[in-house]
N, C-alpha and C positions, 0 to 999 in steps of 0.2 A: 566674281572679279569684275570691277567696273570696266565699261567698254573702252574707255581711253587707255586703261592699263593693259587690256588685252591687245589693243592695236599697237601700243608701244612695244610690247614684248614680242610681237610677231613681225615687227618691221625689220627689213634688211637695209640699213642706211647706206650700204656700199653699192646698192643696185642703182642703175640709171633711172629706173622707174621711180624709185623713192626720191631721188634727187630732183627729178623733174616735177613731181607732185609737190615737193617742198617749195621749190622756186615759184611755182604757180601761186601758192598760198602766201609766200613771202618774197615778192620780187625784189625787195630791197636787199635781200641777202646774197644776191649773185656776185656783186663786186667784192664784198668781204670774203666770200668763199674762194673766189678766184685768186685774191691776194694771198689768202692762207695756203691754198694749194700750190701756188708758185713758190712761196717762201719755203714750205715744207719739202717741196721737190728739190730745191737747191740744198737744203740742209741734209736731206737723205743722201745725196750724192757725196757731200763732204764727209759724212759719217757712215759710209756704207758698211753694213754688217755690225754696226755698234749702236744698238738702240738707246743705251743710256747716254752716250755722247750726243746722239741726235736729239733726244728729248731735253737734255741739258741746254742745248742751243735753242730749242723751242721756248723753254722757260726764260732764258736770257732775253729773247726777243719780246715775249709777252710781258715780262717784268718791266722792261724799259718803257713800254707803253702805259701799263697800269698794274701795280703790284696786286691790287684787289682783283682785277680781271684775270690775272695770271693764276690766281687760286680760286677756282670755282666758276670762272667764266663770266662773272658779273661785276661791272665797275661800281655797283651800288654798295656803299658802306653799310646801309641798313641790311641788305641781303647777306653781306659778308658776316656781319655780327649774328644774324639769325641762324645761319648754317652752323657757325661755331657754337652757338648756344645749344642747338639741337644735339650736336655730338656730345657736348659736355653733360647736358641733362640726361641723355641716354645712359652714359657710363655711370654717372652718379646714381641713377635709378637702378642700375645693375650692381651697385655695391662698391663703387670706387671710393676709397677712403684716403685721407691725407697721408696715411702710412704706406700706401701703395708706391711701388717703384715703377715708373712708366717709361716705356720707349715709344715714341711716336715716329713712325716711318713716313717720310714725306711731310714733315711738319710745316713746310711752306713759310708763310709770313705770320704764323701763329694765329690763324683764324680761330681755331679751337684751343691751340696750345697755351695762349695767355691765360685762359680760364683754368686749364689743368695746372699750370704753374702756380697760379694763385691759390688753388685748392690744396695742392700737395705740399708736404714738408720741404724745406730747403734742400736742394740737391737731389730731389727724387724724380725730376723730369729730365729725360734725355731725348732731344729732337735731332733727327738726321734728315738730310735732303741731298739730292744729287746736284742741286743748283746753288752755287755760292752767291749768285745774285739775289735769290729769294731769301737766303739766310741773312744778308745785310738788311733786308726789309724786316726780317724777324727781330733783329736786334733793335730796330727802331720801334717795333711794337712793344718790346720789353720796356723801353724808356718811356713810351707814351703812357703805359699803365703802371709805371713805377714799381716794377717787379725785380729790380736788380738784386735785392737782398735775398731773393729766392734761389739764387745761384743755379739757374738751369744750365744744362750742357747743350750746345748747338754745334753740330758737326757736319761738314760736307763729306759725302761718301762717293765712291766710284761704283759700288755694287751693293748687293743685299746679302752678303755673306756674314756680316756682323763679326768679322774675325778679330776686331779690336775690342770687343765687349766681353764681359765675364760670363762664365757658365751660370745657368740657373739663377739669374739675378732679377729679372723683370717680372713683376706680378701681373702687369697689364701691358700688352703691346697693342698698338692702335695704328691703323692705316686707312685713312679716308681719301677717296679719289686718287689712289695710287695704282691699284690693279686695273682700273678703268682706262689707264694710259699705258698698260704694260702688255707686251706679247707673252705668250705662255712660258717661254724659257726664263723670263725674268721672274714671273710668279713662282715657277718651279724652284728657282734658286733661293728665293725667300723662304718658301716652305721647307726646303731641304735644310735650312740653317736656323730657322726661328726656334725650333724645339730646344736647341742647345742653350739659348739665352733665356728661355722661358722658365720661370721658377715652378717647382711642383705646385699644382693647383692653380697656376696662372692661366690667363686667357689671352688670345690674340683675336681681335676683332678687325675685319677688313670689309670694305665696301667694294662693289663691282657693278658694272653695267650688265644687267641680266637680259638675256634673250631666251625665248622658247622656240626660236626658229634656228636657222643656220648661224653658226658662230661667224663673226665677221669683224672687220676693222675699217676705219675711215681715216685716210691720210697717215696711217701709222701713228696717229695721235689718240684715237678713241677705239677701244676694244670691247667687244660684246661677247659674253660667255654664258653657256648654260650652267645652271647651278651644279648639276651632277659632275660636270667636268672638273670644277674646282674642288668639290668634295672628294672625288676619287684621287685627285692629285695630292691633297693633304694626307689621305689615308696611305698613299704610297710611301710617305715619309714618317709613318708611325704616329700620325696625329688623328684625332677625331674632329670632324667638322660638322657643325649644326647650323642650318639656315635659321636666321632670326626673324620669325614671323612678325613680332611686335614692331620691328623697325619699319616694316612695310606700311604701317598705318601712319607714319610720319610724313610731312610734306617734303619729300625728297625723291628724286628719280632713280637713285641707286638702291641696290639691295645689299644685305649684310650677311656675312657668315662669321661664326665664332669657332675658333680652333683651340683645342686643348690637348694635353698629353693623352695618349690612348686610354690610360687607366680610368679617366673620367668619361663616363658614358651616359647616354639617355638624358634624364631630367637634369643631372648635374651639369652637363655641357651646355644646356640652354638657360641656365640661371643668369 
């Protein structure tokens, strides 16, 4: 494992030591961090005990400043396109066909979603997000790429129970940079219900911020989990979870797990 990867996986970003070392290397980051901490503190007070409401407010604030920065943390259009392309190429390389029926959790402003919509048959893409503000930007993305005839569904949600969606319908479920912003109870809710909407033989891919040290969070915005924690959580809900090693070779700082119904095991779950 490369040294920089080992260092990243062993870091505890919530510790004072880590924050001081980061600020010594990046002194220009102090004021942005303080502004973010102040804003997040106020939003946590307003939405006490309601993480979804809190993070919806974070997204509204970030989207108002820059829709691209709100999805992925970089205002660069080039980077926005590159990360979306990487997600798309990965799933196509793993067999995504135009006939698949896809649910994208946390679709955002369609960074990858516009490519999925273009690839899939009309009506085969369903994107959900907790942020109405970012879904307005998603509709602008549809118009920018001329994808109206693809008839995608874009819906704001309050939770991840998927109670308005049909049983065993989606052959592919996808969540990029969702669990990296979610406490364990939100992830548990998703895993408790995703099996119902996942078609037989379907797969659910999600990314997460991985740590091999103590699990931790920063400002209730960024959450870091050990792989085994999320695999055990999926198994509690009758699912099989498989760490995707090939994703680790791509230029992205998150890791990926694939979830399938329990009857698919071993090599089948990793395809």
